[in-house]
Phi, psi and omega in degrees: 000168189291330179207118175292127176219154173257124179250138183261321188082186174280146167279167180302326185284317173302322180297315184291323178288324184290319180299318183291327184278313188249352179083174174285174178263059176232149177269137174289117186288150174301145175297132177268128179278152179292164178294327179293319178296318185295322181293312188293327180301331173304331182280358178280349179303129185302325185284320179299322179295321181294321179288327167304314175297318173297327170302310181298321184289325182292318183296317179293324177299308189296323171298314177298320180282333180278322180272315191273326185247002171067026175282167175290180179293344184298344181293346180269354182302317178305303178299323179291322170305310181295317181301312175303317183291312174304319185286322175294319181299317182282324179287320180297313177294327178299307190289324177304305182296322173303319181290326182293324179297324181292321178289327180283327174305322184286328181291321190280359183293133179257132184269098185261010178255015180295136177287144181229136175278125182222155174252122175222142179065023180080005179235149167279124179219158177259133179228170178281152182303320185295346186263358176286143189230161174305125176109346179294145171259127181241139181264123179255134174244162174313133169085356182264148177273135177293123194281334184200170174296140183203167179241135188284134176258331178207148179207146175230114176049036189276129173230138187240143174266111183252029181294331182292339177247322181246341175097005182261128186281333180223119174227131181279139180233144176205164180259354181276116180304319180297341177259007178300144172266114179297331184265003182302147175304309175240143181315148188292340186253017175245143176237150195234138178316142174084352177266161181232153186271120179257353179194141177079197179202169180186176180236139178221164178245128192278134181249346181197138177235163169060221183300341180281350180284159175303317176295321179296324182290316175308305186306307179303313177295338183268005175295140185295130183272110182281344181283355180274114179284142172276166185295330174289329181296313178299319182290323178296323178298311178301319178298315180295322178291324183293314183297316186288326182289312184296312183292326186287324184292307188296321182287325177299314178295323178294319178296321183288322180293315182299312181291324175297309175309311182304305189285340176282332181268343179231104181294319176213081184278158177291150184295330174295321180288326176296314182298318184295314179305307181305314180301308180309313188297318179299315180297330176290314180300316182292316172308313177304313181298318181297312177293340184276350179272123183282097183300329192273345182304305179303322184291319180290323174302314183295318181294315179306313183283331180295319176294328173296319173300318184290318177300316183289331179297327181296333174258029174060034171251109184264123183254128180280312182254130186301319186287354179288333179304317177290325186304323189294335175280357183245003185302139170245346177220142173238116182260123183230148174275166184269291193295124186079348177250303168281325183247174185281351183052051182208095179299131179227149179289122178262335181197135180248142173232069170271084190306326183271358181283106182292137185049017178059029184240156186267316193305144172067014179239131182290327176293330178288322180288332174292323183287306190294319183290317184295322177290323184286318184267335179266065187202147173248007182268159177228159168248130175273111185265016179308311170266096185308324180293332183220085179304146177246124183283132174251117182112211185297120179298327180291309178301325178297320175304316177298314180299321175300316178300312177305317180298315186293342176272002180085021180254146178258100184301325182290330175291322175297320180292311183289336177275353178254127185273125176285122177268319176204162184197138174246105174301152179297137175222153176290349183281310187262345171065026175204158172239143186223137184224137174250127179231155159280102190276117181279350176279326184266325183089009183222178165279134185232139174258120175252137176225140174215141174171202184305130182301320178296327180289312182297321178298312180299337179273350184265153177262339185205157179236134176269110189241183180288348179258001184118193179272126179238142176301138184304325184292329179288334187265352184305311178301323173294313178301317182301318182296313183295320175303312181301324184292311180293318179297332178288346180252021178057039180252143171272147183231142174231140176260150183234140172210161182213162170214123174283122184265128181262356183209177185268017179298127180301143182255353184237153172207122177060038180073021176220169174298143182216120174057055177249165178233072185284145166247121175286128189245347177157186188233136169239133178255130187237141181214161174258094191295154179292141173303143187295328182267000181293313185300318184294318183302310181302310180302317176298327180291308180305316173302323182273006177080020180267117172287143179235134177230130182266125179242109182222155171280356185278172176300158181299313187292329175297312187296319178293321179291322180290329178296321177295318188291335183260001177089009181275321180271120182259156184298337177287340190285147183237189178296338176303333187263010179220145180213150180271161175299322174302312177298313185300320185285336182275350183271142178287164175300315179301319173294311184303318182299334173279335188261325185316317182304331184268351187276131177254336185221128167241114181261160188045047182270145178263163183300317182296338180291325181291321182292325175295314181296313181302312183303318181286330177294316179299324177296332179275005179095001183276159176260113194250141175236137178241135179219148180143175183245011179222000000 
């Protein structure tokens, strides 16, 4: 680690005091409504309310006809029919949404019993994630989840998967201020709850727990706001008002017309005759109101939405609110994450430039042996081959991409790795920006030093470059390498440079954690990217043709976000900086200014989760129907 320290951690008394001041490391679950409340909410539908009024009026008319006029029991068929229509419409919607809510409850369950290594009373011990408090010193290892927001005290090659918050699968973290990324979404020396360690290890001090963490704020802010009406709700409200207005107006006109007609034809009628006529007139008006209400409309709407919910569930889309199915058909803006949504979330080798490798093949070539062995042994990643059709990367995604490429060339990285004995190794770190491994190579028959890392760094450590024209001094080939790197970086690709040295003696290659007195030969560059999903450009084109705006909201850099936007057809040559904004700019801009600029913005880079919530709220304020998709 960068600086060896002895940590004491909190005492038992300090733990209790911290828990009293800051609370425990648990998220407050949303308030759950009772089943009866959920059922009664179904009666808030405007058409259902009109039907309830019609039901009461229909019962009144039926009672009058049954008691006053001596009609048979068939007069109650109408109110019974309305009652059945109301109950079916409400019950179907209620049970479908109740089932969906139960599935969401399962998905939202948080495992707070994950063991976490902390230092307390001078000893390392394991506690449950929920028992972590502010001030605890936590030890982070590869594959572990960060239990709460924390500031790093030590780090070694630490890389974090922040996809749960920003959508970015690999973010380098360090305690060295000189290596901080000034454009990073979150500070380079902070780790956040819900993220995971994909490479390296570190020690951190907890600064926030539970609801006070970034994850907790997102969790709280992401709860569905039930007071936002869907387009269908608004249309049904309008239809309900229209039906009420027309039926009440016509009923009123009938009452007035019949009364005028009655009193013009009868100059001095008896009061009993007048009362009977008025009552009959009211019954006619009430009947008109009842028959004007479409009893089957709510049921047809509910069945249509329920069928949509079922179809979406069959495609692994879980709908919480039934009316949201219709809302998706009225969407006017889509806010999407980049990684895993527009792209495949699988780093892959896009281009290899091993200039001296003939026919780009390994067999029968010493250089080919050096390349395949170097990729296999100079790595800390693994491939999970449980699913032979789709291997899963364990560890650093960039190193995993190299192993996947090696596999695509018909090579078994594990056999190559196990057959070569590692003599010494420097793991990758954000400070030195390279990884180096010395092995006893069975393919070469000697010890070999393999180096991979940032191309400009590896090239600067090399004395020569192996090209298709032979060996050239590194200084003469630097311009060509820089041009190639610039071309790859403009396409949002990550690049790695590779070098080697065949060792003829036991002279050490490392000193104080760095390469020392080496004679490296630079052999090439590999460009790695997270490819755009094949169907995304067509989907974007369909949205734009349909008048639906698309906005990319990502935690990635502006350059990468812009390039992905270009690849999917969203970012056009005519677009300017007015169409792009960073998360820092977005947070610093007032709501009034954003309301003016939002229609033009296509990309928000380096965005935090709460930036997305604010963006949606402002877009809704402008009258847009907003859909949000993504994993961060």
